[in-house]
C-alpha positions as CSV (number, residue, x, y, z in Angstrom):
1,X,21.1,-44.4,-6.3
2,X,24.1,-42.1,-6.7
3,X,22.8,-40.9,-10.2
4,X,19.5,-40.0,-8.6
5,X,21.2,-38.1,-5.8
6,X,23.3,-36.1,-8.3
7,X,20.2,-35.3,-10.3
8,X,18.5,-33.8,-7.3
9,X,21.5,-31.6,-6.7
10,X,21.3,-30.2,-10.2
11,X,19.8,-26.7,-9.9
12,X,19.1,-26.4,-13.6
13,X,16.3,-29.1,-13.3
14,X,14.3,-26.6,-11.3
15,X,14.6,-23.8,-13.9
16,X,13.7,-25.8,-17.0
17,X,12.2,-29.0,-18.3
18,X,15.4,-29.8,-20.3
19,X,13.6,-32.0,-22.9
20,X,16.4,-33.1,-25.3
21,X,14.3,-32.5,-28.5
22,X,13.7,-28.9,-27.3
23,X,17.3,-28.1,-26.4
24,X,20.4,-27.0,-28.2
25,X,23.5,-29.2,-28.3
26,X,27.1,-28.3,-28.8
27,X,29.4,-31.2,-29.8
28,X,26.9,-33.7,-28.5
29,X,26.5,-32.0,-25.1
30,X,23.0,-30.7,-24.2
31,X,22.6,-27.1,-23.0
32,X,21.6,-27.0,-19.3
33,X,18.3,-25.4,-20.3
34,X,15.9,-25.7,-23.3
35,X,16.0,-23.4,-26.4
36,X,13.2,-21.2,-25.0
37,X,14.9,-20.7,-21.6
38,X,18.2,-20.1,-23.4
39,X,16.5,-17.3,-25.2
40,X,14.9,-15.9,-22.0
41,X,18.2,-15.9,-20.1
42,X,20.1,-14.4,-23.1
43,X,17.5,-11.7,-23.5
44,X,17.7,-10.9,-19.8
45,X,21.5,-10.5,-19.9
46,X,21.5,-8.6,-23.2
47,X,18.9,-6.1,-22.0
48,X,20.8,-5.6,-18.6
49,X,24.0,-4.9,-20.5
50,X,22.2,-2.6,-22.9
51,X,20.5,-0.8,-20.0
52,X,23.9,0.0,-18.5
53,X,24.7,2.3,-21.4
54,X,21.2,3.5,-22.5
55,X,18.8,4.5,-19.8
56,X,15.1,5.1,-20.3
57,X,12.2,5.9,-18.0
58,X,10.3,3.0,-16.5
59,X,6.7,4.3,-16.9
60,X,3.3,3.0,-17.9
61,X,4.4,3.1,-21.6
62,X,7.3,0.7,-20.8
63,X,5.0,-1.5,-18.8
64,X,2.7,-1.8,-21.9
65,X,5.7,-2.4,-24.2
66,X,7.0,-5.1,-21.8
67,X,3.7,-6.9,-22.0
68,X,3.7,-6.7,-25.8
69,X,7.2,-8.2,-25.9
70,X,5.9,-11.2,-23.9
71,X,3.1,-12.0,-26.3
72,X,5.1,-13.9,-28.9
73,X,6.5,-16.4,-26.4
74,X,3.1,-16.9,-25.0
75,X,1.6,-17.6,-28.4
76,X,4.4,-19.9,-29.3
77,X,4.2,-21.9,-26.1
78,X,0.4,-22.1,-26.0
79,X,0.0,-23.1,-29.7
80,X,2.7,-25.8,-29.2
81,X,1.3,-27.1,-26.0
82,X,-2.3,-27.5,-27.3
83,X,-1.0,-29.1,-30.5
84,X,-1.9,-27.0,-33.6
85,X,1.7,-27.0,-34.5
86,X,5.2,-27.9,-33.3
87,X,7.6,-25.1,-32.7
88,X,11.3,-25.3,-33.8
89,X,14.3,-24.6,-31.5
90,X,15.2,-21.5,-33.4
91,X,11.7,-20.1,-33.0
92,X,11.7,-21.0,-29.3
93,X,15.0,-19.2,-28.9
94,X,13.8,-16.1,-30.7
95,X,10.5,-15.8,-28.9
96,X,12.3,-16.6,-25.6
97,X,14.8,-13.8,-26.3
98,X,12.0,-11.3,-27.0
99,X,10.1,-12.5,-24.0
100,X,13.2,-12.3,-21.8
101,X,13.6,-8.6,-22.6
102,X,9.9,-8.0,-21.9
103,X,10.2,-9.9,-18.6
104,X,13.2,-8.0,-17.3
105,X,11.5,-4.7,-18.2
106,X,8.3,-5.8,-16.5
107,X,10.2,-7.0,-13.4
108,X,12.2,-3.8,-13.1
109,X,9.0,-1.7,-13.2
110,X,7.3,-3.9,-10.6
111,X,10.3,-3.9,-8.3
112,X,10.8,-0.2,-8.6
113,X,7.1,0.3,-7.8
114,X,7.3,-1.9,-4.7
115,X,10.5,-0.2,-3.5
116,X,9.0,3.3,-4.0
117,X,6.1,2.4,-1.7
118,X,8.4,1.1,1.0
């Protein structure tokens, strides 16, 4: 009963499936998120740090680029889900990293658009 209660208190379970075969391990300890989510979160953080030093306009070109950056993670996830192939953790991380950069650019453009209307 206590183990089940502790599991419901773990916020990481709502952010990722945490399947062990799709996660990285360090010294026998599983990461709190899978390889793809690790890539997403790493890409988000790296881009935000990069953006502190190098600014660029958030226009329709960047919106298009952000969508292109999310294509590899979609292809990797869809082809793995429907079974033509099994992805590797390294590929999941790389496509997640690229997708994370695309996602944060996309979100920044959408949020700026919403805030400019308000």
